[in-house]
PQR file with spaces between the fields and no chain letter, atoms N, CA, C, O and H, PARSE charges and radii, in Angstrom:
ATOM       1  N    MET     1     -45.741  -27.783  -27.685 -0.4000 1.5000
ATOM       2  CA   MET     1     -46.027  -27.758  -26.280 -0.0000 2.0000
ATOM       3  C    MET     1     -46.058  -29.203  -25.762  0.5500 1.7000
ATOM       4  O    MET     1     -46.608  -30.096  -26.406 -0.5500 1.4000
ATOM       5  N    THR     2     -45.460  -29.410  -24.596 -0.4000 1.5000
ATOM       6  CA   THR     2     -45.429  -30.722  -23.960 -0.0000 2.0000
ATOM       7  C    THR     2     -46.489  -30.781  -22.868  0.5500 1.7000
ATOM       8  O    THR     2     -46.630  -29.853  -22.072 -0.5500 1.4000
ATOM       9  H    THR     2     -45.013  -28.684  -24.073  0.4000 1.0000
ATOM      10  N    THR     3     -47.229  -31.884  -22.843 -0.4000 1.5000
ATOM      11  CA   THR     3     -48.201  -32.066  -21.777 -0.0000 2.0000
ATOM      12  C    THR     3     -47.785  -33.267  -20.938  0.5500 1.7000
ATOM      13  O    THR     3     -47.201  -34.226  -21.442 -0.5500 1.4000
ATOM      14  H    THR     3     -47.114  -32.637  -23.490  0.4000 1.0000
ATOM      15  N    THR     4     -48.092  -33.193  -19.677 -0.4000 1.5000
ATOM      16  CA   THR     4     -47.780  -34.277  -18.756 -0.0000 2.0000
ATOM      17  C    THR     4     -49.077  -34.941  -18.340  0.5500 1.7000
ATOM      18  O    THR     4     -50.043  -34.274  -17.970 -0.5500 1.4000
ATOM      19  H    THR     4     -48.566  -32.414  -19.268  0.4000 1.0000
ATOM      20  N    LYS     5     -49.083  -36.259  -18.406 -0.4000 1.5000
ATOM      21  CA   LYS     5     -50.261  -37.012  -17.984 -0.0000 2.0000
ATOM      22  C    LYS     5     -49.896  -37.816  -16.743  0.5500 1.7000
ATOM      23  O    LYS     5     -48.921  -38.568  -16.740 -0.5500 1.4000
ATOM      24  H    LYS     5     -48.298  -36.800  -18.706  0.4000 1.0000
ATOM      25  N    HIS     6     -50.685  -37.651  -15.700 -0.4000 1.5000
ATOM      26  CA   HIS     6     -50.483  -38.443  -14.494 -0.0000 2.0000
ATOM      27  C    HIS     6     -51.235  -39.749  -14.637  0.5500 1.7000
ATOM      28  O    HIS     6     -52.408  -39.768  -15.010 -0.5500 1.4000
ATOM      29  H    HIS     6     -51.477  -37.040  -15.703  0.4000 1.0000
ATOM      30  N    LEU     7     -50.556  -40.830  -14.341 -0.4000 1.5000
ATOM      31  CA   LEU     7     -51.220  -42.125  -14.357 -0.0000 2.0000
ATOM      32  C    LEU     7     -52.060  -42.271  -13.093  0.5500 1.7000
ATOM      33  O    LEU     7     -51.649  -41.869  -12.005 -0.5500 1.4000
ATOM      34  H    LEU     7     -49.603  -40.814  -14.038  0.4000 1.0000
ATOM      35  N    GLU     8     -53.226  -42.846  -13.257 -0.4000 1.5000
ATOM      36  CA   GLU     8     -54.076  -43.111  -12.099 -0.0000 2.0000
ATOM      37  C    GLU     8     -53.346  -44.066  -11.165  0.5500 1.7000
ATOM      38  O    GLU     8     -52.698  -45.010  -11.616 -0.5500 1.4000
ATOM      39  H    GLU     8     -53.561  -43.173  -14.141  0.4000 1.0000
ATOM      40  N    ARG     9     -53.451  -43.820   -9.865 -0.4000 1.5000
ATOM      41  CA   ARG     9     -52.794  -44.679   -8.890 -0.0000 2.0000
ATOM      42  C    ARG     9     -53.830  -45.570   -8.212  0.5500 1.7000
ATOM      43  O    ARG     9     -54.893  -45.113   -7.792 -0.5500 1.4000
ATOM      44  H    ARG     9     -53.977  -43.053   -9.498  0.4000 1.0000
ATOM      45  N    ILE    10     -53.493  -46.846   -8.116 -0.4000 1.5000
ATOM      46  CA   ILE    10     -54.325  -47.831   -7.443 -0.0000 2.0000
ATOM      47  C    ILE    10     -53.526  -48.347   -6.250  0.5500 1.7000
ATOM      48  O    ILE    10     -52.407  -48.830   -6.416 -0.5500 1.4000
ATOM      49  H    ILE    10     -52.629  -47.218   -8.456  0.4000 1.0000
ATOM      50  N    PHE    11     -54.090  -48.249   -5.058 -0.4000 1.5000
ATOM      51  CA   PHE    11     -53.441  -48.768   -3.857 -0.0000 2.0000
ATOM      52  C    PHE    11     -54.223  -49.991   -3.395  0.5500 1.7000
ATOM      53  O    PHE    11     -55.454  -49.983   -3.380 -0.5500 1.4000
ATOM      54  H    PHE    11     -55.000  -47.857   -4.922  0.4000 1.0000
ATOM      55  N    GLN    12     -53.503  -51.032   -3.022 -0.4000 1.5000
ATOM      56  CA   GLN    12     -54.194  -52.225   -2.547 -0.0000 2.0000
ATOM      57  C    GLN    12     -53.384  -52.927   -1.476  0.5500 1.7000
ATOM      58  O    GLN    12     -52.167  -52.778   -1.372 -0.5500 1.4000
ATOM      59  H    GLN    12     -52.503  -51.039   -3.034  0.4000 1.0000
ATOM      60  N    MET    13     -54.110  -53.697   -0.687 -0.4000 1.5000
ATOM      61  CA   MET    13     -53.491  -54.478    0.383 -0.0000 2.0000
ATOM      62  C    MET    13     -54.228  -55.806    0.480  0.5500 1.7000
ATOM      63  O    MET    13     -55.386  -55.919    0.077 -0.5500 1.4000
ATOM      64  H    MET    13     -55.099  -53.819   -0.772  0.4000 1.0000
ATOM      65  N    LYS    14     -53.557  -56.787    1.010 -0.4000 1.5000
ATOM      66  CA   LYS    14     -54.197  -58.077    1.251 -0.0000 2.0000
ATOM      67  C    LYS    14     -54.511  -58.180    2.728  0.5500 1.7000
ATOM      68  O    LYS    14     -53.653  -57.943    3.578 -0.5500 1.4000
ATOM      69  H    LYS    14     -52.617  -56.695    1.337  0.4000 1.0000
ATOM      70  N    LEU    15     -55.739  -58.532    3.021 -0.4000 1.5000
ATOM      71  CA   LEU    15     -56.193  -58.721    4.385 -0.0000 2.0000
ATOM      72  C    LEU    15     -56.803  -60.107    4.439  0.5500 1.7000
ATOM      73  O    LEU    15     -57.850  -60.363    3.845 -0.5500 1.4000
ATOM      74  H    LEU    15     -56.436  -58.724    2.330  0.4000 1.0000
ATOM      75  N    ASP    16     -56.134  -61.003    5.164 -0.4000 1.5000
ATOM      76  CA   ASP    16     -56.467  -62.422    5.135 -0.0000 2.0000
ATOM      77  C    ASP    16     -56.287  -62.895    3.686  0.5500 1.7000
ATOM      78  O    ASP    16     -55.189  -62.782    3.142 -0.5500 1.4000
ATOM      79  H    ASP    16     -55.283  -60.795    5.647  0.4000 1.0000
ATOM      80  N    GLN    17     -57.319  -63.411    3.065 -0.4000 1.5000
ATOM      81  CA   GLN    17     -57.214  -63.883    1.680 -0.0000 2.0000
ATOM      82  C    GLN    17     -57.845  -62.903    0.689  0.5500 1.7000
ATOM      83  O    GLN    17     -57.964  -63.205   -0.499 -0.5500 1.4000
ATOM      84  H    GLN    17     -58.211  -63.503    3.507  0.4000 1.0000
ATOM      85  N    GLU    18     -58.243  -61.742    1.178 -0.4000 1.5000
ATOM      86  CA   GLU    18     -58.952  -60.766    0.356 -0.0000 2.0000
ATOM      87  C    GLU    18     -58.030  -59.612   -0.035  0.5500 1.7000
ATOM      88  O    GLU    18     -57.244  -59.138    0.785 -0.5500 1.4000
ATOM      89  H    GLU    18     -58.146  -61.497    2.142  0.4000 1.0000
ATOM      90  N    THR    19     -58.126  -59.160   -1.288 -0.4000 1.5000
ATOM      91  CA   THR    19     -57.401  -57.985   -1.734 -0.0000 2.0000
ATOM      92  C    THR    19     -58.337  -56.791   -1.642  0.5500 1.7000
ATOM      93  O    THR    19     -59.426  -56.798   -2.215 -0.5500 1.4000
ATOM      94  H    THR    19     -58.764  -59.545   -1.955  0.4000 1.0000
ATOM      95  N    ILE    20     -57.906  -55.772   -0.922 -0.4000 1.5000
ATOM      96  CA   ILE    20     -58.714  -54.569   -0.718 -0.0000 2.0000
ATOM      97  C    ILE    20     -58.098  -53.426   -1.509  0.5500 1.7000
ATOM      98  O    ILE    20     -56.919  -53.115   -1.344 -0.5500 1.4000
ATOM      99  H    ILE    20     -57.021  -55.766   -0.457  0.4000 1.0000
ATOM     100  N    LYS    21     -58.898  -52.799   -2.369 -0.4000 1.5000
ATOM     101  CA   LYS    21     -58.446  -51.623   -3.116 -0.0000 2.0000
ATOM     102  C    LYS    21     -58.807  -50.381   -2.321  0.5500 1.7000
ATOM     103  O    LYS    21     -59.929  -50.241   -1.836 -0.5500 1.4000
ATOM     104  H    LYS    21     -59.856  -53.051   -2.502  0.4000 1.0000
ATOM     105  N    LEU    22     -57.844  -49.484   -2.196 -0.4000 1.5000
ATOM     106  CA   LEU    22     -58.023  -48.268   -1.412 -0.0000 2.0000
ATOM     107  C    LEU    22     -57.994  -47.059   -2.337  0.5500 1.7000
ATOM     108  O    LEU    22     -57.087  -46.951   -3.163 -0.5500 1.4000
ATOM     109  H    LEU    22     -56.932  -49.598   -2.590  0.4000 1.0000
ATOM     110  N    PRO    23     -58.947  -46.154   -2.229 -0.5600 1.5000
ATOM     111  CA   PRO    23     -58.968  -44.967   -3.082  0.2800 2.0000
ATOM     112  C    PRO    23     -57.734  -44.093   -2.855  0.5500 1.7000
ATOM     113  O    PRO    23     -57.221  -44.001   -1.739 -0.5500 1.4000
ATOM     114  N    ASP    24     -57.275  -43.465   -3.913 -0.4000 1.5000
ATOM     115  CA   ASP    24     -56.145  -42.537   -3.830 -0.0000 2.0000
ATOM     116  C    ASP    24     -56.632  -41.250   -3.171  0.5500 1.7000
ATOM     117  O    ASP    24     -57.513  -40.580   -3.711 -0.5500 1.4000
ATOM     118  H    ASP    24     -57.691  -43.540   -4.819  0.4000 1.0000
ATOM     119  N    PRO    25     -56.068  -40.888   -2.001 -0.5600 1.5000
ATOM     120  CA   PRO    25     -56.518  -39.665   -1.333  0.2800 2.0000
ATOM     121  C    PRO    25     -56.052  -38.385   -2.023  0.5500 1.7000
ATOM     122  O    PRO    25     -56.522  -37.301   -1.678 -0.5500 1.4000
ATOM     123  N    GLY    26     -55.141  -38.487   -2.986 -0.4000 1.5000
ATOM     124  CA   GLY    26     -54.716  -37.293   -3.720 -0.0000 2.0000
ATOM     125  C    GLY    26     -53.281  -37.379   -4.197  0.5500 1.7000
ATOM     126  O    GLY    26     -52.426  -37.979   -3.546 -0.5500 1.4000
ATOM     127  H    GLY    26     -54.760  -39.367   -3.266  0.4000 1.0000
ATOM     128  N    LEU    27     -53.030  -36.761   -5.356 -0.4000 1.5000
ATOM     129  CA   LEU    27     -51.680  -36.778   -5.930 -0.0000 2.0000
ATOM     130  C    LEU    27     -50.677  -35.985   -5.110  0.5500 1.7000
ATOM     131  O    LEU    27     -49.469  -36.132   -5.296 -0.5500 1.4000
ATOM     132  H    LEU    27     -53.725  -36.273   -5.884  0.4000 1.0000
ATOM     133  N    HIS    28     -51.165  -35.147   -4.203 -0.4000 1.5000
ATOM     134  CA   HIS    28     -50.266  -34.358   -3.360 -0.0000 2.0000
ATOM     135  C    HIS    28     -49.542  -35.235   -2.334  0.5500 1.7000
ATOM     136  O    HIS    28     -48.591  -34.789   -1.691 -0.5500 1.4000
ATOM     137  H    HIS    28     -52.146  -35.028   -4.051  0.4000 1.0000
ATOM     138  N    MET    29     -49.997  -36.489   -2.183 -0.4000 1.5000
ATOM     139  CA   MET    29     -49.404  -37.403   -1.207 -0.0000 2.0000
ATOM     140  C    MET    29     -48.505  -38.416   -1.923  0.5500 1.7000
ATOM     141  O    MET    29     -48.855  -38.931   -2.985 -0.5500 1.4000
ATOM     142  H    MET    29     -50.769  -36.851   -2.705  0.4000 1.0000
ATOM     143  N    THR    30     -47.342  -38.693   -1.323 -0.4000 1.5000
ATOM     144  CA   THR    30     -46.473  -39.736   -1.847 -0.0000 2.0000
ATOM     145  C    THR    30     -47.075  -41.093   -1.467  0.5500 1.7000
ATOM     146  O    THR    30     -47.919  -41.158   -0.574 -0.5500 1.4000
ATOM     147  H    THR    30     -47.058  -38.275   -0.460  0.4000 1.0000
ATOM     148  N    PRO    31     -46.655  -42.175   -2.128 -0.5600 1.5000
ATOM     149  CA   PRO    31     -47.154  -43.489   -1.734  0.2800 2.0000
ATOM     150  C    PRO    31     -46.912  -43.805   -0.253  0.5500 1.7000
ATOM     151  O    PRO    31     -47.754  -44.441    0.382 -0.5500 1.4000
ATOM     152  N    SER    32     -45.792  -43.377    0.298 -0.4000 1.5000
ATOM     153  CA   SER    32     -45.523  -43.594    1.725 -0.0000 2.0000
ATOM     154  C    SER    32     -46.498  -42.811    2.603  0.5500 1.7000
ATOM     155  O    SER    32     -46.924  -43.301    3.649 -0.5500 1.4000
ATOM     156  H    SER    32     -45.108  -42.860   -0.218  0.4000 1.0000
ATOM     157  N    GLN    33     -46.848  -41.610    2.185 -0.4000 1.5000
ATOM     158  CA   GLN    33     -47.824  -40.823    2.935 -0.0000 2.0000
ATOM     159  C    GLN    33     -49.214  -41.454    2.858  0.5500 1.7000
ATOM     160  O    GLN    33     -49.977  -41.409    3.823 -0.5500 1.4000
ATOM     161  H    GLN    33     -46.502  -41.212    1.336  0.4000 1.0000
ATOM     162  N    VAL    34     -49.539  -42.048    1.696 -0.4000 1.5000
ATOM     163  CA   VAL    34     -50.815  -42.753    1.556 -0.0000 2.0000
ATOM     164  C    VAL    34     -50.838  -43.949    2.512  0.5500 1.7000
ATOM     165  O    VAL    34     -51.855  -44.217    3.151 -0.5500 1.4000
ATOM     166  H    VAL    34     -48.919  -42.084    0.912  0.4000 1.0000
ATOM     167  N    LEU    35     -49.727  -44.658    2.607 -0.4000 1.5000
ATOM     168  CA   LEU    35     -49.626  -45.782    3.542 -0.0000 2.0000
ATOM     169  C    LEU    35     -49.869  -45.305    4.972  0.5500 1.7000
ATOM     170  O    LEU    35     -50.637  -45.928    5.706 -0.5500 1.4000
ATOM     171  H    LEU    35     -48.900  -44.441    2.088  0.4000 1.0000
ATOM     172  N    ASP    36     -49.233  -44.220    5.372 -0.4000 1.5000
ATOM     173  CA   ASP    36     -49.435  -43.664    6.713 -0.0000 2.0000
ATOM     174  C    ASP    36     -50.896  -43.249    6.926  0.5500 1.7000
ATOM     175  O    ASP    36     -51.466  -43.480    7.992 -0.5500 1.4000
ATOM     176  H    ASP    36     -48.610  -43.714    4.776  0.4000 1.0000
ATOM     177  N    PHE    37     -51.485  -42.643    5.914 -0.4000 1.5000
ATOM     178  CA   PHE    37     -52.874  -42.200    5.971 -0.0000 2.0000
ATOM     179  C    PHE    37     -53.805  -43.383    6.254  0.5500 1.7000
ATOM     180  O    PHE    37     -54.672  -43.300    7.124 -0.5500 1.4000
ATOM     181  H    PHE    37     -51.023  -42.455    5.048  0.4000 1.0000
ATOM     182  N    TYR    38     -53.623  -44.478    5.520 -0.4000 1.5000
ATOM     183  CA   TYR    38     -54.501  -45.639    5.686 -0.0000 2.0000
ATOM     184  C    TYR    38     -54.149  -46.490    6.909  0.5500 1.7000
ATOM     185  O    TYR    38     -54.959  -47.316    7.331 -0.5500 1.4000
ATOM     186  H    TYR    38     -52.919  -44.545    4.814  0.4000 1.0000
ATOM     187  N    SER    39     -52.973  -46.306    7.476 -0.4000 1.5000
ATOM     188  CA   SER    39     -52.621  -47.078    8.676 -0.0000 2.0000
ATOM     189  C    SER    39     -53.477  -46.661    9.879  0.5500 1.7000
ATOM     190  O    SER    39     -53.568  -47.403   10.857 -0.5500 1.4000
ATOM     191  H    SER    39     -52.315  -45.635    7.133  0.4000 1.0000
ATOM     192  N    LEU    40     -54.102  -45.486    9.813 -0.4000 1.5000
ATOM     193  CA   LEU    40     -55.016  -45.057   10.872 -0.0000 2.0000
ATOM     194  C    LEU    40     -56.301  -45.888   10.853  0.5500 1.7000
ATOM     195  O    LEU    40     -56.934  -46.088   11.889 -0.5500 1.4000
ATOM     196  H    LEU    40     -54.028  -44.883    9.019  0.4000 1.0000
ATOM     197  N    THR    41     -56.675  -46.365    9.673 -0.4000 1.5000
ATOM     198  CA   THR    41     -57.879  -47.180    9.519 -0.0000 2.0000
ATOM     199  C    THR    41     -57.573  -48.670    9.593  0.5500 1.7000
ATOM     200  O    THR    41     -58.350  -49.450   10.143 -0.5500 1.4000
ATOM     201  H    THR    41     -56.161  -46.203    8.831  0.4000 1.0000
ATOM     202  N    TYR    42     -56.428  -49.056    9.030 -0.4000 1.5000
ATOM     203  CA   TYR    42     -56.019  -50.457    8.993 -0.0000 2.0000
ATOM     204  C    TYR    42     -54.718  -50.606    9.782  0.5500 1.7000
ATOM     205  O    TYR    42     -53.646  -50.371    9.224 -0.5500 1.4000
ATOM     206  H    TYR    42     -55.796  -48.422    8.583  0.4000 1.0000
ATOM     207  N    PRO    43     -54.776  -50.991   11.064 -0.5600 1.5000
ATOM     208  CA   PRO    43     -53.570  -51.097   11.891  0.2800 2.0000
ATOM     209  C    PRO    43     -52.527  -52.060   11.315  0.5500 1.7000
ATOM     210  O    PRO    43     -51.344  -51.951   11.636 -0.5500 1.4000
ATOM     211  N    GLU    44     -52.952  -52.995   10.472 -0.4000 1.5000
ATOM     212  CA   GLU    44     -52.008  -53.926    9.842 -0.0000 2.0000
ATOM     213  C    GLU    44     -50.962  -53.193    9.012  0.5500 1.7000
ATOM     214  O    GLU    44     -49.875  -53.717    8.771 -0.5500 1.4000
ATOM     215  H    GLU    44     -53.913  -53.084   10.211  0.4000 1.0000
ATOM     216  N    LEU    45     -51.293  -51.982    8.576 -0.4000 1.5000
ATOM     217  CA   LEU    45     -50.391  -51.228    7.706 -0.0000 2.0000
ATOM     218  C    LEU    45     -49.301  -50.480    8.471  0.5500 1.7000
ATOM     219  O    LEU    45     -48.400  -49.919    7.849 -0.5500 1.4000
ATOM     220  H    LEU    45     -52.176  -51.556    8.772  0.4000 1.0000
ATOM     221  N    THR    46     -49.358  -50.458    9.797 -0.4000 1.5000
ATOM     222  CA   THR    46     -48.341  -49.717   10.551 -0.0000 2.0000
ATOM     223  C    THR    46     -46.954  -50.311   10.374  0.5500 1.7000
ATOM     224  O    THR    46     -45.959  -49.606   10.538 -0.5500 1.4000
ATOM     225  H    THR    46     -50.090  -50.914   10.303  0.4000 1.0000
ATOM     226  N    THR    47     -46.866  -51.597   10.041 -0.4000 1.5000
ATOM     227  CA   THR    47     -45.566  -52.226    9.806 -0.0000 2.0000
ATOM     228  C    THR    47     -45.388  -52.628    8.345  0.5500 1.7000
ATOM     229  O    THR    47     -44.483  -53.398    8.021 -0.5500 1.4000
ATOM     230  H    THR    47     -47.675  -52.170    9.908  0.4000 1.0000
ATOM     231  N    ALA    48     -46.233  -52.119    7.471 -0.4000 1.5000
ATOM     232  CA   ALA    48     -46.191  -52.488    6.053 -0.0000 2.0000
ATOM     233  C    ALA    48     -45.165  -51.655    5.290  0.5500 1.7000
ATOM     234  O    ALA    48     -44.680  -50.633    5.775 -0.5500 1.4000
ATOM     235  H    ALA    48     -46.967  -51.493    7.734  0.4000 1.0000
ATOM     236  N    THR    49     -44.854  -52.116    4.100 -0.4000 1.5000
ATOM     237  CA   THR    49     -43.996  -51.384    3.180 -0.0000 2.0000
ATOM     238  C    THR    49     -44.749  -51.194    1.868  0.5500 1.7000
ATOM     239  O    THR    49     -45.683  -51.935    1.560 -0.5500 1.4000
ATOM     240  H    THR    49     -45.248  -52.946    3.706  0.4000 1.0000
ATOM     241  N    VAL    50     -44.332  -50.197    1.106 -0.4000 1.5000
ATOM     242  CA   VAL    50     -44.932  -49.937   -0.206 -0.0000 2.0000
ATOM     243  C    VAL    50     -44.023  -50.570   -1.258  0.5500 1.7000
ATOM     244  O    VAL    50     -42.832  -50.269   -1.334 -0.5500 1.4000
ATOM     245  H    VAL    50     -43.574  -49.595    1.356  0.4000 1.0000
ATOM     246  N    GLN    51     -44.604  -51.445   -2.061 -0.4000 1.5000
ATOM     247  CA   GLN    51     -43.851  -52.069   -3.144 -0.0000 2.0000
ATOM     248  C    GLN    51     -43.780  -51.099   -4.323  0.5500 1.7000
ATOM     249  O    GLN    51     -44.643  -50.235   -4.477 -0.5500 1.4000
ATOM     250  H    GLN    51     -45.571  -51.690   -1.999  0.4000 1.0000
ATOM     251  N    ALA    52     -42.759  -51.245   -5.142 -0.4000 1.5000
ATOM     252  CA   ALA    52     -42.616  -50.416   -6.345 -0.0000 2.0000
ATOM     253  C    ALA    52     -43.846  -50.602   -7.224  0.5500 1.7000
ATOM     254  O    ALA    52     -44.400  -51.699   -7.286 -0.5500 1.4000
ATOM     255  H    ALA    52     -42.058  -51.947   -5.017  0.4000 1.0000
ATOM     256  N    PRO    53     -44.278  -49.547   -7.902 -0.5600 1.5000
ATOM     257  CA   PRO    53     -45.501  -49.664   -8.695  0.2800 2.0000
ATOM     258  C    PRO    53     -45.315  -50.572   -9.913  0.5500 1.7000
ATOM     259  O    PRO    53     -44.236  -50.667  -10.498 -0.5500 1.4000
ATOM     260  N    VAL    54     -46.413  -51.229  -10.261 -0.4000 1.5000
ATOM     261  CA   VAL    54     -46.480  -52.022  -11.480 -0.0000 2.0000
ATOM     262  C    VAL    54     -47.473  -51.307  -12.380  0.5500 1.7000
ATOM     263  O    VAL    54     -48.577  -50.981  -11.945 -0.5500 1.4000
ATOM     264  H    VAL    54     -47.290  -51.153   -9.786  0.4000 1.0000
ATOM     265  N    ILE    55     -47.091  -51.057  -13.642 -0.4000 1.5000
ATOM     266  CA   ILE    55     -47.971  -50.363  -14.571 -0.0000 2.0000
ATOM     267  C    ILE    55     -48.821  -51.394  -15.299  0.5500 1.7000
ATOM     268  O    ILE    55     -48.298  -52.276  -15.980 -0.5500 1.4000
ATOM     269  H    ILE    55     -46.194  -51.322  -13.995  0.4000 1.0000
ATOM     270  N    ILE    56     -50.133  -51.276  -15.149 -0.4000 1.5000
ATOM     271  CA   ILE    56     -51.082  -52.149  -15.825 -0.0000 2.0000
ATOM     272  C    ILE    56     -52.161  -51.265  -16.437  0.5500 1.7000
ATOM     273  O    ILE    56     -52.857  -50.539  -15.727 -0.5500 1.4000
ATOM     274  H    ILE    56     -50.558  -50.559  -14.596  0.4000 1.0000
ATOM     275  N    GLU    57     -52.293  -51.330  -17.751 -0.4000 1.5000
ATOM     276  CA   GLU    57     -53.319  -50.560  -18.474 -0.0000 2.0000
ATOM     277  C    GLU    57     -53.290  -49.081  -18.101  0.5500 1.7000
ATOM     278  O    GLU    57     -54.324  -48.507  -17.759 -0.5500 1.4000
ATOM     279  H    GLU    57     -51.727  -51.919  -18.328  0.4000 1.0000
ATOM     280  N    ASP    58     -52.126  -48.472  -18.164 -0.4000 1.5000
ATOM     281  CA   ASP    58     -51.947  -47.044  -17.881 -0.0000 2.0000
ATOM     282  C    ASP    58     -52.349  -46.643  -16.467  0.5500 1.7000
ATOM     283  O    ASP    58     -52.765  -45.507  -16.240 -0.5500 1.4000
ATOM     284  H    ASP    58     -51.287  -48.939  -18.442  0.4000 1.0000
ATOM     285  N    LYS    59     -52.228  -47.563  -15.515 -0.4000 1.5000
ATOM     286  CA   LYS    59     -52.479  -47.261  -14.108 -0.0000 2.0000
ATOM     287  C    LYS    59     -51.311  -47.788  -13.286  0.5500 1.7000
ATOM     288  O    LYS    59     -50.775  -48.863  -13.555 -0.5500 1.4000
ATOM     289  H    LYS    59     -51.890  -48.486  -15.699  0.4000 1.0000
ATOM     290  N    GLN    60     -50.931  -47.015  -12.288 -0.4000 1.5000
ATOM     291  CA   GLN    60     -49.881  -47.443  -11.362 -0.0000 2.0000
ATOM     292  C    GLN    60     -50.523  -48.223  -10.224  0.5500 1.7000
ATOM     293  O    GLN    60     -51.380  -47.694   -9.516 -0.5500 1.4000
ATOM     294  H    GLN    60     -51.366  -46.142  -12.070  0.4000 1.0000
ATOM     295  N    HIS    61     -50.122  -49.458  -10.043 -0.4000 1.5000
ATOM     296  CA   HIS    61     -50.655  -50.300   -8.973 -0.0000 2.0000
ATOM     297  C    HIS    61     -49.604  -50.405   -7.869  0.5500 1.7000
ATOM     298  O    HIS    61     -48.511  -50.926   -8.091 -0.5500 1.4000
ATOM     299  H    HIS    61     -49.426  -49.888  -10.618  0.4000 1.0000
ATOM     300  N    PHE    62     -49.941  -49.910   -6.683 -0.4000 1.5000
ATOM     301  CA   PHE    62     -49.071  -49.983   -5.519 -0.0000 2.0000
ATOM     302  C    PHE    62     -49.632  -51.016   -4.561  0.5500 1.7000
ATOM     303  O    PHE    62     -50.819  -50.989   -4.234 -0.5500 1.4000
ATOM     304  H    PHE    62     -50.829  -49.487   -6.502  0.4000 1.0000
ATOM     305  N    GLU    63     -48.781  -51.924   -4.112 -0.4000 1.5000
ATOM     306  CA   GLU    63     -49.188  -52.957   -3.148 -0.0000 2.0000
ATOM     307  C    GLU    63     -48.588  -52.602   -1.795  0.5500 1.7000
ATOM     308  O    GLU    63     -47.388  -52.351   -1.685 -0.5500 1.4000
ATOM     309  H    GLU    63     -47.817  -51.945   -4.377  0.4000 1.0000
ATOM     310  N    PHE    64     -49.433  -52.583   -0.764 -0.4000 1.5000
ATOM     311  CA   PHE    64     -48.953  -52.429    0.599 -0.0000 2.0000
ATOM     312  C    PHE    64     -48.684  -53.837    1.116  0.5500 1.7000
ATOM     313  O    PHE    64     -49.603  -54.642    1.267 -0.5500 1.4000
ATOM     314  H    PHE    64     -50.408  -52.787   -0.853  0.4000 1.0000
ATOM     315  N    ASP    65     -47.427  -54.121    1.382 -0.4000 1.5000
ATOM     316  CA   ASP    65     -47.012  -55.457    1.803 -0.0000 2.0000
ATOM     317  C    ASP    65     -46.936  -55.503    3.327  0.5500 1.7000
ATOM     318  O    ASP    65     -46.028  -54.932    3.931 -0.5500 1.4000
ATOM     319  H    ASP    65     -46.680  -53.467    1.259  0.4000 1.0000
ATOM     320  N    THR    66     -47.897  -56.187    3.938 -0.4000 1.5000
ATOM     321  CA   THR    66     -47.931  -56.291    5.391 -0.0000 2.0000
ATOM     322  C    THR    66     -47.033  -57.414    5.854  0.5500 1.7000
ATOM     323  O    THR    66     -46.868  -58.417    5.159 -0.5500 1.4000
ATOM     324  H    THR    66     -48.634  -56.651    3.447  0.4000 1.0000
ATOM     325  N    VAL    67     -46.448  -57.246    7.037 -0.4000 1.5000
ATOM     326  CA   VAL    67     -45.523  -58.257    7.568 -0.0000 2.0000
ATOM     327  C    VAL    67     -46.005  -58.842    8.885  0.5500 1.7000
ATOM     328  O    VAL    67     -45.274  -59.598    9.524 -0.5500 1.4000
ATOM     329  H    VAL    67     -46.582  -56.432    7.602  0.4000 1.0000
ATOM     330  N    ILE    68     -47.219  -58.510    9.303 -0.4000 1.5000
ATOM     331  CA   ILE    68     -47.763  -59.056   10.548 -0.0000 2.0000
ATOM     332  C    ILE    68     -48.000  -60.547   10.384  0.5500 1.7000
ATOM     333  O    ILE    68     -48.553  -60.988    9.377 -0.5500 1.4000
ATOM     334  H    ILE    68     -47.814  -57.896    8.784  0.4000 1.0000
ATOM     335  N    GLY    69     -47.588  -61.307   11.358 -0.4000 1.5000
ATOM     336  CA   GLY    69     -47.844  -62.747   11.341 -0.0000 2.0000
ATOM     337  C    GLY    69     -46.806  -63.562   10.610  0.5500 1.7000
ATOM     338  O    GLY    69     -46.938  -64.782   10.516 -0.5500 1.4000
ATOM     339  H    GLY    69     -47.139  -60.949   12.176  0.4000 1.0000
ATOM     340  N    ILE    70     -45.769  -62.916   10.085 -0.4000 1.5000
ATOM     341  CA   ILE    70     -44.726  -63.634    9.383 -0.0000 2.0000
ATOM     342  C    ILE    70     -43.547  -63.808   10.323  0.5500 1.7000
ATOM     343  O    ILE    70     -42.992  -62.829   10.822 -0.5500 1.4000
ATOM     344  H    ILE    70     -45.662  -61.924   10.161  0.4000 1.0000
ATOM     345  N    LYS    71     -43.172  -65.034   10.557 -0.4000 1.5000
ATOM     346  CA   LYS    71     -42.016  -65.306   11.428 -0.0000 2.0000
ATOM     347  C    LYS    71     -40.813  -65.580   10.544  0.5500 1.7000
ATOM     348  O    LYS    71     -40.935  -66.064    9.419 -0.5500 1.4000
ATOM     349  H    LYS    71     -43.623  -65.829   10.151  0.4000 1.0000
ATOM     350  N    GLY    72     -39.656  -65.256   11.084 -0.4000 1.5000
ATOM     351  CA   GLY    72     -38.486  -65.549   10.275 -0.0000 2.0000
ATOM     352  C    GLY    72     -37.328  -65.006   10.869  0.5500 1.7000
ATOM     353  O    GLY    72     -36.231  -65.151   10.329 -0.5500 1.4000
ATOM     354  H    GLY    72     -39.557  -64.862   11.998  0.4000 1.0000
């Protein structure tokens, strides 16, 4: 019998110089849906993108990359 293990997901964003970890609202949501969910609380995330996950110690770390304040 094969079993599937879901890796814990960690979502984080940088606000000023601080890294904020955000709880996973549920595996039923895609990372993009989690971004939309948290953009209601953090307006900085309305223009953010989700970076590909990095696996660290059997956890998926997703970074919300905000683009507010960047000129170019």
